[in-house]
N, CA and C of each residue as an Amber inpcrd file, in Angstrom:
protein
   501
   0.9390000  -1.2160000  -0.0730000   0.0300000  -0.0180000   0.0780000
   0.9810000   1.2740000   0.0060000   1.9500000   1.3110000   0.8790000
   3.0630000   2.3740000   0.9480000   3.2920000   2.7200000  -0.6560000
   4.0060000   1.6310000  -1.3440000   4.4430000   1.8570000  -2.5250000
   3.4280000   2.3090000  -3.7230000   2.2280000   1.9000000  -3.5350000
   1.1270000   2.4770000  -4.5760000   0.8870000   3.7840000  -3.9550000
   0.8130000   4.3550000  -2.7800000   0.5990000   5.7440000  -2.3930000
   1.7300000   6.4500000  -2.7560000   3.0360000   5.9280000  -2.8290000
   4.1870000   6.6820000  -3.2510000   3.9810000   6.8950000  -4.7750000
   3.5430000   6.1460000  -5.4990000   3.3590000   6.0160000  -6.9240000
   2.4330000   7.2970000  -7.5000000   1.2430000   7.2520000  -6.5600000
   0.1250000   8.1410000  -6.7350000   0.6200000   9.7420000  -6.4640000
   1.4480000   9.6260000  -5.6070000   2.0330000  11.1170000  -4.9540000
   2.8760000  11.7120000  -6.1460000   3.8320000  10.7110000  -6.4710000
   4.6760000  11.1850000  -7.6620000   3.9450000  11.4240000  -8.8670000
   2.9540000  10.6700000  -9.2830000   2.3710000  10.9490000 -10.4310000
   1.5760000  12.4150000 -10.2470000   1.0100000  12.5550000  -9.2680000
   0.1390000  13.9170000  -8.7730000   1.1860000  15.1000000  -9.0530000
   2.5290000  14.9850000  -8.4580000   3.5540000  16.0990000  -8.5850000
   3.9640000  16.2030000 -10.0840000   4.1510000  14.9960000 -10.6400000
   4.7590000  15.1730000 -12.1980000   3.4930000  15.7530000 -12.9520000
   2.0760000  15.4480000 -12.9120000   1.1050000  15.9000000 -13.4830000
   0.9640000  17.3580000 -13.4550000   1.3240000  17.8050000 -12.1110000
   1.1180000  19.2330000 -11.6560000   1.8650000  20.1760000 -12.9370000
   3.0650000  19.6090000 -13.2810000   4.0630000  20.4450000 -14.0030000
   3.1200000  20.8600000 -15.3120000   2.1620000  20.0100000 -15.8810000
   1.3610000  20.3520000 -17.0520000   0.2440000  21.5150000 -16.6530000
  -0.0410000  21.5400000 -15.4330000  -1.3400000  22.4060000 -15.2730000
  -0.8860000  23.4170000 -14.1620000   0.3580000  23.6970000 -14.1550000
   0.8700000  24.7430000 -12.9920000   0.4630000  26.0890000 -13.3520000
  -0.0520000  26.3230000 -14.5420000  -0.4150000  27.7320000 -14.8260000
  -2.0540000  27.8000000 -14.4130000  -2.5150000  26.6620000 -14.3150000
  -4.0580000  27.1230000 -13.7410000  -4.1660000  27.0240000 -12.2040000
  -3.1270000  26.0390000 -11.6680000  -2.9580000  25.8570000 -10.1340000
  -1.7190000  26.8720000  -9.6780000  -1.9150000  28.0460000  -9.7430000
  -0.9240000  28.9810000  -9.2850000  -0.5820000  29.0530000  -7.9360000
  -1.5240000  28.5370000  -7.2030000  -1.2340000  28.3800000  -5.6600000
  -0.2590000  27.1420000  -5.4610000   0.7290000  27.4180000  -4.8280000
   2.0430000  26.3070000  -4.3760000   1.3840000  25.3840000  -3.6960000
   0.1800000  25.8180000  -2.7670000  -0.2960000  24.7410000  -1.8730000
  -0.7700000  23.5730000  -2.5800000  -1.1420000  23.8630000  -3.7750000
  -1.9380000  22.6990000  -4.6440000  -0.9800000  21.2500000  -4.5740000
   0.2140000  21.3410000  -4.4960000   0.9090000  20.0600000  -4.3650000
   1.1700000  19.5950000  -2.7130000   0.5890000  20.2720000  -1.7980000
   0.5510000  19.8610000  -0.5030000   0.0540000  18.4260000  -0.5000000
  -1.3140000  18.0880000  -1.0730000  -1.9830000  16.7940000  -0.7870000
  -0.8100000  15.8270000  -1.2700000  -0.2030000  16.1590000  -2.5120000
   0.7480000  14.8690000  -2.9420000   1.8330000  14.7220000  -2.0540000
   2.4050000  15.8570000  -1.2730000   3.3650000  15.6880000  -0.4760000
   3.0360000  14.9140000   0.8180000   1.7020000  15.2480000   1.1990000
   1.0900000  14.4910000   2.2300000   0.9620000  12.9870000   1.8250000
   0.7310000  12.5900000   0.5000000   0.4690000  11.3110000   0.2420000
   1.7550000  10.4890000   0.4340000   2.7420000  11.2670000  -0.0920000
   4.0850000  10.5510000   0.0610000   4.4840000  10.3050000   1.5620000
   4.3410000  11.3230000   2.1500000   4.6840000  11.1160000   3.6790000
   3.8320000  10.0330000   4.3350000   2.6050000   9.9020000   4.0590000
   1.7440000   8.8620000   4.7130000   2.2410000   7.4490000   4.1680000
   2.7340000   7.5630000   2.9660000   3.2830000   6.1570000   2.4520000
   4.4230000   5.9660000   2.9670000   5.1630000   6.6670000   3.6850000
   6.6390000   6.3240000   4.3670000   6.1700000   6.0200000   5.7120000
   5.1540000   6.7600000   6.1550000   4.7530000   6.5030000   7.6080000
   4.0420000   5.0140000   7.5850000   3.2910000   4.5410000   6.4350000
   2.7130000   3.3240000   6.4420000   3.7870000   2.1670000   6.3530000
   4.8760000   2.4890000   5.5880000   5.9520000   1.3080000   5.4700000
   6.2640000   1.1170000   6.8210000   6.7450000   2.1220000   7.6350000
   7.1210000   2.0960000   8.9920000   6.2760000   1.3210000  10.0280000
   5.0020000   1.9880000  10.0150000   3.8780000   1.1730000  10.8280000
   3.9420000  -0.2070000  10.4250000   3.8180000  -0.6480000   9.0390000
   3.8890000  -2.0240000   8.7670000   4.8590000  -2.6280000   9.2460000
   6.0980000  -2.2820000   9.2910000   7.2780000  -2.9480000   9.9290000
   7.1690000  -3.1150000  11.5110000   6.5950000  -2.0730000  11.9630000
   6.2870000  -2.3180000  13.4540000   5.2750000  -3.5090000  13.8780000
   4.2340000  -3.4990000  12.9780000   3.2280000  -4.4570000  12.9860000
   3.9390000  -5.7760000  12.6830000   4.6750000  -6.0770000  11.7350000
   5.3220000  -7.2780000  11.3830000   6.5340000  -7.7270000  12.5040000
   7.3170000  -6.8570000  12.9570000   7.9840000  -7.2100000  14.1090000
   7.2070000  -7.6720000  15.2050000   6.1480000  -6.9890000  15.7830000
   5.3710000  -7.1350000  16.9320000   4.7570000  -8.5200000  16.5770000
   4.2410000  -8.8870000  15.5460000   3.5760000 -10.3520000  15.1640000
   4.5150000 -11.4480000  15.3620000   5.7190000 -11.1850000  14.6610000
   6.7620000 -12.0940000  14.8420000   7.2950000 -12.4770000  16.3950000
   7.4190000 -11.4800000  17.1070000   7.9030000 -11.6400000  18.4840000
   6.6650000 -11.9420000  19.3930000   5.5270000 -11.9430000  19.1260000
   4.3170000 -12.0040000  19.6220000   4.3550000 -11.0390000  20.9900000
   4.4530000  -9.9590000  20.7130000   4.5570000  -8.9420000  21.8050000
   3.5330000  -8.1240000  21.8890000   2.8670000  -8.0960000  23.2670000
   1.5970000  -7.4670000  23.4650000   1.5410000  -5.9380000  23.4300000
   2.8600000  -5.6810000  23.7690000   3.0330000  -4.0910000  23.7500000
   3.1880000  -3.5430000  22.5440000   3.8120000  -4.3740000  21.7240000
   4.1140000  -3.9800000  20.1660000   2.7440000  -4.1210000  19.2830000
   1.9600000  -5.0560000  19.6110000   0.4310000  -4.9880000  18.8990000
  -0.1670000  -4.0930000  19.5450000  -0.1820000  -3.6830000  20.6770000
  -0.9450000  -2.7370000  21.1880000  -0.7310000  -1.2830000  20.6020000
   0.6440000  -1.0540000  20.3750000   1.1420000   0.1860000  19.7920000
   0.8250000   0.1950000  18.3010000   0.7130000  -0.8820000  17.7810000
   0.4080000  -0.9410000  16.4190000  -1.2870000  -0.6480000  16.4110000
  -2.0790000  -1.1680000  17.2280000  -3.4310000  -0.8160000  17.0960000
  -3.7850000   0.6840000  17.2780000  -3.1690000   1.1660000  18.3490000
  -3.3330000   2.7320000  18.7020000  -2.8400000   3.2300000  17.3920000
  -1.7940000   3.0790000  16.6710000  -1.4000000   3.8290000  15.4210000
  -2.3590000   3.7300000  14.3830000  -3.0080000   2.4420000  14.0320000
  -3.9410000   2.2910000  13.2740000  -5.0180000   3.1380000  13.5990000
  -5.5950000   3.2160000  14.7380000  -6.7290000   3.9520000  15.1750000
  -6.5490000   5.3230000  15.1200000  -5.4400000   5.8910000  15.3020000
  -5.1430000   7.4080000  15.0730000  -5.0690000   7.6410000  13.4220000
  -4.3940000   6.6990000  12.6410000  -4.6840000   6.8660000  11.1040000
  -6.0810000   6.9100000  10.7810000  -7.0600000   5.7710000  11.2420000
  -8.2370000   6.2130000  10.7940000  -8.8090000   7.1030000  11.0190000
  -8.6880000   7.9670000  12.1810000  -9.4900000   9.2130000  12.6640000
  -8.8580000  10.2350000  11.8480000  -7.6130000  10.1320000  11.4770000
  -6.9380000  11.0920000  10.5370000  -7.8540000  11.1930000   9.0940000
  -7.8690000  10.0090000   8.7780000  -8.5410000   9.7480000   7.4770000
 -10.0780000  10.0500000   7.3670000 -10.7120000   9.9080000   8.3490000
 -12.0530000  10.3950000   8.4430000 -12.1310000  11.8860000   8.4500000
 -11.1580000  12.5270000   9.2970000 -11.0020000  14.0210000   9.4980000
 -10.6720000  14.5450000   7.9380000  -9.8080000  13.9270000   7.1210000
  -9.3800000  14.5850000   5.9630000 -10.6330000  14.3120000   4.9590000
 -11.3540000  13.4090000   4.9540000 -12.6030000  13.0550000   4.1610000
 -13.7000000  14.3180000   4.4840000 -13.8510000  14.5600000   5.8930000
 -14.6650000  15.4940000   6.2110000 -14.4410000  16.8940000   5.4900000
 -13.0940000  17.3010000   5.8760000 -12.5000000  18.5010000   5.5390000
 -12.6370000  18.5130000   4.0970000 -12.3330000  17.4270000   3.0050000
 -12.2430000  17.6280000   1.9210000 -13.7260000  17.8430000   1.2060000
 -14.9490000  17.2040000   1.9540000 -16.1640000  17.4860000   1.7520000
 -16.6120000  18.7920000   1.8940000 -16.4230000  19.2010000   2.9910000
 -16.5300000  20.6530000   3.5440000 -16.1340000  21.8110000   2.4280000
 -14.7730000  21.6320000   2.2190000 -14.0920000  22.6370000   1.4180000
 -14.0530000  22.4730000  -0.0700000 -14.9750000  21.5490000  -0.5650000
 -14.7350000  21.1840000  -1.9970000 -15.4510000  22.3340000  -2.5830000
 -16.4460000  23.1240000  -2.3650000 -16.7180000  24.3670000  -2.9980000
 -15.6880000  25.5930000  -3.1050000 -15.0050000  25.7210000  -2.0840000
 -13.9250000  26.6650000  -2.0810000 -12.8650000  26.3060000  -2.9660000
 -12.4850000  25.0300000  -2.9950000 -11.3010000  24.6830000  -4.2340000
 -11.9870000  24.7580000  -5.6480000 -13.2650000  24.4840000  -5.5720000
 -13.9950000  24.6050000  -6.8480000 -13.9220000  25.8780000  -7.4890000
 -14.1030000  26.8540000  -6.4680000 -14.5110000  28.3270000  -6.8830000
 -12.7840000  28.9730000  -7.2290000 -11.8640000  28.5990000  -6.1250000
 -10.3760000  29.1590000  -6.1560000  -9.9900000  28.5760000  -7.7720000
 -10.1440000  27.3000000  -7.9230000  -9.6740000  26.9860000  -9.5460000
 -10.3920000  27.5480000 -10.8320000 -11.6840000  27.8130000 -10.5150000
 -12.3620000  28.4360000 -11.5450000 -11.9110000  29.9380000 -11.7010000
 -11.6270000  30.6380000 -10.6750000 -11.1540000  31.8030000 -10.8170000
  -9.6990000  32.1440000 -11.3410000  -9.0060000  30.9920000 -11.0240000
  -7.6140000  31.0940000 -11.5230000  -7.7230000  30.9900000 -13.0870000
  -8.4460000  29.9120000 -13.4330000  -8.6370000  29.5360000 -14.7640000
  -9.2290000  30.7770000 -15.5550000  -9.9070000  31.5380000 -15.1820000
 -10.5680000  32.7600000 -15.9440000  -9.4510000  33.7760000 -16.0190000
  -8.8180000  33.8050000 -15.0920000  -7.5920000  34.9250000 -15.3140000
  -6.6980000  34.2140000 -16.3310000  -6.2730000  33.0160000 -16.4120000
  -5.4830000  32.4310000 -17.4140000  -6.1410000  32.6710000 -18.7810000
  -7.5120000  32.5060000 -18.7580000  -8.2370000  32.3900000 -20.0880000
  -8.1370000  33.8970000 -20.3560000  -8.0260000  34.9090000 -19.5090000
  -8.0600000  36.3040000 -19.7870000  -6.7650000  36.7190000 -20.6490000
  -5.6490000  35.9350000 -20.2400000  -4.3560000  36.4680000 -20.8560000
  -4.1890000  35.8280000 -22.0480000  -5.3020000  34.9270000 -22.5380000
  -4.8980000  33.9310000 -23.8170000  -4.8620000  34.9750000 -25.1000000
  -3.9670000  34.7460000 -25.7180000  -3.5590000  35.5490000 -26.9880000
  -3.2720000  34.4760000 -28.2220000  -3.2050000  33.2340000 -27.9870000
  -2.8000000  32.3050000 -28.8290000  -1.3490000  32.1480000 -29.1270000
  -0.4970000  32.8810000 -28.2990000   0.8720000  32.6150000 -28.6440000
   1.8030000  32.6670000 -27.6150000   1.2880000  32.9620000 -26.2690000
   2.2830000  33.0600000 -25.1180000   2.2620000  31.6050000 -24.5080000
   3.0910000  31.1270000 -23.6580000   2.9620000  29.7700000 -23.0900000
   1.6990000  29.4940000 -22.1640000   0.9280000  30.5750000 -21.6320000
  -0.3500000  30.2880000 -20.9950000  -1.4670000  30.1120000 -22.0740000
  -1.0430000  30.4510000 -23.0140000  -2.1300000  30.2090000 -24.3360000
  -1.9870000  28.7360000 -24.8010000  -0.7280000  28.2520000 -24.8220000
  -0.3520000  26.8620000 -24.9600000  -1.0610000  25.9220000 -24.0740000
  -0.9280000  26.3170000 -23.0340000  -1.4380000  25.4950000 -21.8450000
  -2.9830000  25.4850000 -21.9700000  -3.5950000  26.4780000 -22.1500000
  -4.9270000  26.5540000 -22.3070000  -5.4570000  25.5900000 -23.6690000
  -4.6360000  25.7000000 -24.6860000  -5.0650000  24.8810000 -25.7800000
  -4.7690000  23.3460000 -25.4740000  -3.8320000  23.1720000 -24.8780000
  -3.6300000  21.6130000 -24.2460000  -4.7920000  21.1450000 -23.4690000
  -4.9260000  21.8150000 -22.6220000  -5.9950000  21.6700000 -21.4910000
  -7.3400000  21.1950000 -22.2940000  -7.9380000  22.1130000 -23.0240000
  -8.9930000  22.0210000 -23.8890000  -8.9960000  20.8540000 -24.7700000
  -7.6870000  20.3650000 -25.3220000  -7.8390000  19.3700000 -26.3230000
  -7.6780000  18.1110000 -25.5320000  -6.8860000  18.0710000 -24.5460000
  -6.9500000  16.6720000 -23.6160000  -8.0500000  16.3540000 -22.9690000
  -8.9600000  17.3200000 -22.2830000 -10.1260000  17.3980000 -21.6450000
 -11.1790000  17.3330000 -22.4690000 -11.1420000  17.8270000 -23.8170000
 -12.1930000  17.9310000 -24.6800000 -13.4030000  18.8640000 -24.1170000
 -12.7960000  19.8660000 -23.9200000 -13.8020000  21.0140000 -23.1970000
 -13.4900000  22.5080000 -23.8700000 -14.2300000  23.3020000 -23.4090000
 -14.0650000  24.9120000 -24.1210000 -14.5470000  25.6130000 -23.2700000
 -13.5750000  26.3810000 -22.5910000 -13.9190000  27.5150000 -21.5910000
 -13.9310000  26.6400000 -20.3970000 -14.0320000  27.7330000 -19.5090000
 -14.0810000  27.4110000 -17.7060000 -15.1880000  26.1400000 -17.6500000
 -16.4910000  26.8120000 -17.9670000 -17.6930000  26.2820000 -18.1880000
 -18.4110000  25.5680000 -19.2370000 -18.1830000  26.4890000 -20.2960000
 -18.6000000  26.1230000 -21.5910000 -18.2000000  27.2150000 -22.6740000
 -18.2950000  26.9600000 -23.9380000 -17.8590000  27.8130000 -24.9060000
 -18.1130000  29.4580000 -24.8110000 -19.1530000  29.6220000 -24.0430000
 -19.5960000  31.0720000 -23.8440000 -18.6820000  31.7960000 -22.8040000
 -17.8200000  31.2080000 -22.2030000 -16.9940000  31.8550000 -21.4550000
 -15.9450000  32.5810000 -22.2640000 -15.6940000  32.1000000 -23.4520000
 -14.6520000  32.9960000 -24.3520000 -15.4220000  34.3500000 -24.8130000
 -16.6780000  34.6900000 -24.9100000 -17.3070000  35.8030000 -25.3000000
 -16.7860000  36.9100000 -24.4930000 -16.2150000  36.8590000 -23.1940000
 -15.9210000  37.9280000 -22.3620000 -14.3370000  38.1540000 -22.3500000
 -13.6380000  37.2570000 -22.8710000 -12.2120000  37.4960000 -23.0030000
 -11.8290000  38.6190000 -24.0460000 -10.4680000  38.8980000 -23.5470000
  -9.9870000  39.9970000 -24.4890000  -9.5020000  39.3850000 -25.6930000
  -9.3130000  38.3820000 -25.6950000  -8.7480000  37.5090000 -27.1660000
 -10.0070000  37.4380000 -28.0080000 -11.3560000  37.2070000 -27.7570000
 -12.4750000  37.0570000 -28.4850000 -12.6760000  38.5580000 -29.1040000
 -12.5230000  39.4620000 -28.0810000 -13.2120000  40.6160000 -28.5040000
 -12.0060000  41.5680000 -29.3150000 -10.7210000  40.9280000 -29.4260000
  -9.6460000  41.5770000 -30.4830000 -10.0260000  40.9310000 -31.5610000
 -10.3320000  39.7930000 -31.7660000 -10.3610000  38.8680000 -33.1740000
 -11.3720000  39.4800000 -33.8690000 -12.5640000  40.0170000 -33.2460000
 -13.8500000  40.3990000 -33.9950000 -14.4960000  39.5050000 -35.0030000
 -14.3120000  38.1640000 -34.9050000 -14.7680000  37.2830000 -36.0090000
 -15.5940000  36.1980000 -35.2000000 -16.0610000  36.5820000 -33.8990000
 -16.9330000  35.6880000 -33.2760000 -16.5470000  34.0480000 -33.2620000
 -15.4850000  33.8260000 -33.0750000 -14.9240000  32.5710000 -32.7420000
 -14.0390000  32.0890000 -31.7040000 -14.1880000  31.0050000 -31.3350000
 -13.2560000  30.4720000 -30.0340000 -11.8460000  29.8310000 -30.6840000
 -10.9250000  29.7450000 -29.7420000  -9.6970000  28.9950000 -30.3610000
 -10.1150000  27.5150000 -31.0700000  -9.1960000  27.2000000 -31.9620000
  -9.3440000  25.9150000 -32.5810000  -9.0690000  24.7120000 -31.6180000
  -8.6860000  24.7410000 -30.3580000  -8.6200000  23.8040000 -29.4360000
  -9.9360000  23.4400000 -28.9190000 -11.0530000  24.3310000 -29.1240000
 -12.4080000  24.1240000 -28.6600000 -12.9030000  23.0750000 -29.6430000
 -12.4490000  22.8860000 -30.6110000 -13.1770000  22.2520000 -31.8240000
 -13.0180000  20.6760000 -31.5610000 -14.2060000  19.9040000 -31.9290000
 -14.2450000  18.6310000 -31.7150000 -13.1870000  17.8280000 -32.9090000
 -12.3370000  16.9680000 -32.5420000 -11.5960000  16.3570000 -33.3990000
 -12.1910000  15.7500000 -34.5950000 -11.5660000  16.0500000 -35.7120000
 -12.0110000  15.3130000 -36.9620000 -13.5720000  15.9220000 -37.3510000
 -13.4850000  17.1810000 -37.1930000 -14.6150000  17.9860000 -37.6920000
 -14.2910000  18.9940000 -38.5230000 -15.0330000  19.4970000 -39.5280000
 -14.7410000  20.9060000 -40.1720000 -14.9660000  22.0580000 -39.3940000
 -14.3230000  22.3060000 -38.0730000 -14.8620000  23.4000000 -37.3750000
 -13.9260000  24.6280000 -37.5230000 -14.7940000  25.6280000 -37.3880000
 -13.7130000  26.9250000 -37.7280000 -13.7570000  27.4960000 -36.2790000
 -14.3680000  27.0960000 -35.4080000 -14.5270000  27.7570000 -33.9820000
 -15.7580000  28.7840000 -33.9070000 -16.3850000  29.0990000 -34.8660000
 -17.6670000  30.0660000 -34.8850000 -18.5460000  29.5440000 -33.9090000
 -19.1470000  30.5730000 -33.2010000 -20.3570000  30.4220000 -32.1760000
 -21.5970000  29.8800000 -32.6530000 -21.5920000  30.0910000 -34.0690000
 -23.1380000  29.8020000 -34.5350000 -23.0220000  28.3010000 -35.0910000
 -22.0370000  27.4930000 -34.4040000 -21.8450000  26.0040000 -34.8380000
 -21.5000000  25.3270000 -33.4540000 -22.3480000  25.5880000 -32.5010000
 -22.0440000  25.0810000 -31.0340000 -21.9420000  23.4400000 -31.1570000
 -22.5030000  22.6280000 -32.0310000 -22.4350000  21.1900000 -31.9590000
 -21.0470000  20.8350000 -32.1630000 -20.3870000  21.6140000 -33.1090000
 -18.9180000  21.2170000 -33.2960000 -17.9810000  21.7350000 -32.3420000
 -18.4260000  22.4980000 -31.2560000 -17.5610000  22.9070000 -30.2100000
 -17.2990000  21.7090000 -29.1020000
């Protein structure tokens, strides 16, 4: 389990590099670091449990049980906090995304990230394609189109808003 959690933490940190323009808050990596720390602690606790079992030590098994109970309480607390603060996280991420979309010009590195995100997630805008109508890029082009990254693959899409089925 510790190795699996270590992999998940490392994967999240590696994936963060792709989306770091959207998650400008450096605390976004905190869960991944916590996951890796939990993996190390789980490994140590597993060793304590194995040693206590092999030695048939009541004190060691009691310590192992106490540690497991503390971990269970921490997991329940983390679940409750995640549930309570999920809307705040959603609002913060959407706000950051809107600011990145405002800076879109089709050329800068942030624009490349926006295009990559839209192509990979097959989405357009923060909530939908109409989010583009309030951006500086949309108003400066004057042709009522969204970026090509909003288009569905393998369609003859020009990004025009009068063809929403192709976005």
